[in-house]
C-alpha positions as CSV (number, residue, x, y, z in Angstrom):
1,M,9.1,2.1,-12.1
2,N,7.0,3.1,-15.1
3,S,8.8,3.4,-18.2
4,T,8.8,6.8,-18.9
5,L,11.3,7.6,-14.8
6,L,13.2,4.5,-16.4
7,F,13.7,5.8,-19.4
8,F,14.4,9.2,-17.7
9,I,16.8,8.1,-15.0
10,I,19.3,6.4,-18.3
11,L,18.8,9.5,-20.4
12,S,19.7,11.1,-16.6
13,L,22.4,8.9,-16.4
14,L,23.8,9.0,-20.6
15,L,24.1,13.0,-19.6
16,S,25.7,12.8,-16.9
17,L,28.4,10.6,-18.2
18,S,28.9,13.0,-21.4
19,V,29.2,16.5,-19.1
20,A,31.8,14.0,-17.3
21,F,33.5,12.7,-20.2
22,F,33.9,16.9,-21.9
23,Q,35.3,18.6,-18.7
24,Y,37.5,16.0,-18.4
25,Y,38.7,14.4,-21.8
26,Y,37.6,16.0,-24.9
27,K,40.4,18.1,-26.5
28,T,42.5,17.0,-23.5
29,K,46.1,16.3,-24.7
30,Q,47.7,15.8,-21.3
31,K,46.3,12.9,-18.9
32,A,46.7,12.6,-15.6
33,K,46.6,9.8,-13.1
34,I,44.6,11.5,-11.1
35,T,41.4,11.5,-13.7
36,P,39.5,8.9,-14.4
37,I,38.8,9.5,-10.3
38,L,37.3,13.1,-11.4
39,F,35.5,11.6,-14.0
40,L,34.0,9.0,-11.8
41,L,33.1,11.4,-9.3
42,K,31.7,13.6,-10.9
43,A,29.8,11.4,-13.2
44,T,28.3,10.1,-10.1
45,S,27.2,14.1,-8.4
46,L,25.5,14.4,-11.7
47,F,24.0,11.7,-12.0
48,L,22.7,11.7,-8.7
49,L,22.1,15.0,-8.7
50,I,19.6,14.6,-11.8
51,L,17.7,11.9,-9.8
52,L,16.8,14.0,-7.1
53,F,15.2,16.5,-9.0
54,L,13.6,14.1,-11.0
55,N,12.4,12.3,-7.3
56,P,12.0,9.2,-8.3
57,K,9.1,7.2,-5.7
58,I,10.2,3.3,-5.1
59,E,7.0,1.4,-3.1
60,K,7.4,-1.8,-1.2
61,T,4.4,-4.0,-1.5
62,T,3.5,-5.9,1.8
63,I,1.2,-9.5,0.9
64,I,0.1,-11.2,4.6
65,D,-2.1,-14.0,3.8
66,T,-4.7,-13.9,6.7
67,K,-6.7,-16.9,7.6
68,P,-10.3,-14.5,7.7
69,T,-13.0,-15.0,10.6
70,L,-15.7,-17.7,10.6
71,A,-17.5,-16.4,13.1
72,I,-20.4,-19.5,15.0
73,L,-23.3,-17.7,15.8
74,A,-25.1,-20.3,19.4
75,D,-28.5,-19.2,20.4
76,N,-28.7,-19.9,23.7
77,S,-32.5,-18.5,24.5
78,V,-35.3,-21.6,26.6
79,S,-37.1,-22.0,22.9
80,L,-34.1,-24.1,22.2
81,S,-34.6,-26.7,25.5
82,Y,-38.4,-26.9,25.4
83,F,-37.3,-28.2,21.3
84,K,-35.4,-30.2,22.6
85,E,-32.5,-28.9,20.6
86,E,-29.5,-28.9,22.5
87,A,-27.6,-31.5,22.0
88,N,-28.1,-31.1,18.1
89,I,-26.9,-27.6,18.3
90,T,-23.4,-28.7,21.0
91,S,-22.4,-31.9,19.1
92,F,-22.7,-29.3,16.0
93,I,-20.3,-27.0,17.7
94,N,-17.9,-30.3,18.9
95,E,-17.6,-31.9,15.2
96,L,-17.2,-27.8,13.7
97,E,-14.1,-27.5,16.3
98,K,-13.1,-31.1,15.1
99,N,-12.8,-30.4,12.0
100,K,-9.4,-30.0,10.3
101,S,-10.5,-28.7,7.1
102,V,-12.2,-26.1,8.5
103,S,-9.4,-25.2,10.8
104,N,-6.8,-24.7,8.6
105,K,-8.9,-22.9,6.3
106,F,-10.7,-20.3,9.4
107,N,-9.9,-19.0,12.7
108,V,-13.4,-20.0,14.3
109,Q,-14.7,-18.4,17.2
110,K,-17.6,-18.8,18.8
111,Y,-21.2,-16.7,20.6
112,A,-23.5,-17.3,21.9
113,F,-26.3,-14.6,21.5
114,G,-30.4,-14.8,23.6
115,E,-30.5,-10.7,23.6
116,Q,-27.0,-10.0,24.2
117,L,-23.9,-10.8,22.1
118,D,-21.2,-13.6,24.4
119,V,-18.1,-14.8,23.9
120,F,-19.1,-18.4,24.3
121,D,-17.9,-20.4,27.6
122,S,-21.7,-22.8,27.8
123,L,-24.6,-23.0,26.6
124,T,-26.8,-22.5,29.5
125,F,-30.3,-22.3,27.5
126,L,-31.6,-20.0,29.9
127,E,-31.7,-17.1,28.3
128,N,-34.9,-15.5,27.9
129,K,-35.4,-13.5,25.1
130,T,-33.2,-14.4,21.7
131,N,-32.1,-11.1,18.8
132,I,-31.0,-12.3,15.7
133,Y,-31.0,-9.3,14.6
134,K,-29.0,-7.4,18.0
135,A,-26.6,-10.4,17.4
136,I,-25.8,-10.3,13.7
137,S,-25.1,-6.9,13.8
138,S,-22.6,-6.5,17.1
139,L,-20.6,-9.4,15.1
140,N,-20.7,-7.2,12.0
141,E,-19.5,-3.9,14.5
142,L,-16.8,-6.4,15.3
143,H,-15.5,-7.6,12.2
144,K,-16.2,-4.8,10.0
145,D,-13.3,-4.4,7.8
146,K,-12.4,-8.0,8.0
147,I,-14.0,-11.3,5.7
148,A,-15.8,-12.9,8.6
149,P,-18.7,-15.3,7.6
150,I,-21.0,-16.6,10.1
151,I,-23.3,-19.5,11.6
152,L,-26.1,-19.3,12.4
153,L,-27.3,-21.9,14.8
154,T,-30.2,-21.6,16.6
155,D,-34.3,-23.1,16.0
156,G,-35.6,-19.7,14.6
157,N,-38.4,-19.1,17.2
158,I,-37.9,-15.1,18.6
159,S,-38.4,-16.1,22.8
160,S,-39.1,-13.4,25.0
161,C,-40.5,-13.1,28.5
162,F,-44.4,-13.8,27.6
163,W,-43.1,-17.2,25.3
164,R,-41.2,-18.5,28.7
165,Y,-43.8,-18.4,30.5
166,N,-46.7,-19.4,28.7
167,F,-45.0,-22.9,27.9
168,L,-43.4,-23.7,30.8
């Protein structure tokens, strides 16, 4: 609530009390036992009526603390097996999974990519093509409105069918 609204609420309380006072206590000679009850009912009803005209807005803010998502993108292409980097990638992923500080700060999600982005089941290193741009853009589309850093595990080579048949 801002100070202007608080001022008007206090002013409406004083106005309703003064109207009720003038109706029941000002220049009256006889005071019945029911007069204080009528005074309170009149003051309360006038205050609530004026409060409805002020139309105060009460806002409730809820803060939810969620961990950001850490996306691990692992290249699943043939070029990694050609350069004998399969063990390095799998050991790095296993170390990230076991790291307590990473799991305390992030929700870790693993993805494998070649030509398409897939949920990480296991790495076979048999994908013929590597499309890093498509994997990152698909992941950004999945986590559009969230904080989601990406760890990209790749050899940097863009594999294709032509490359695979020439070198293997």
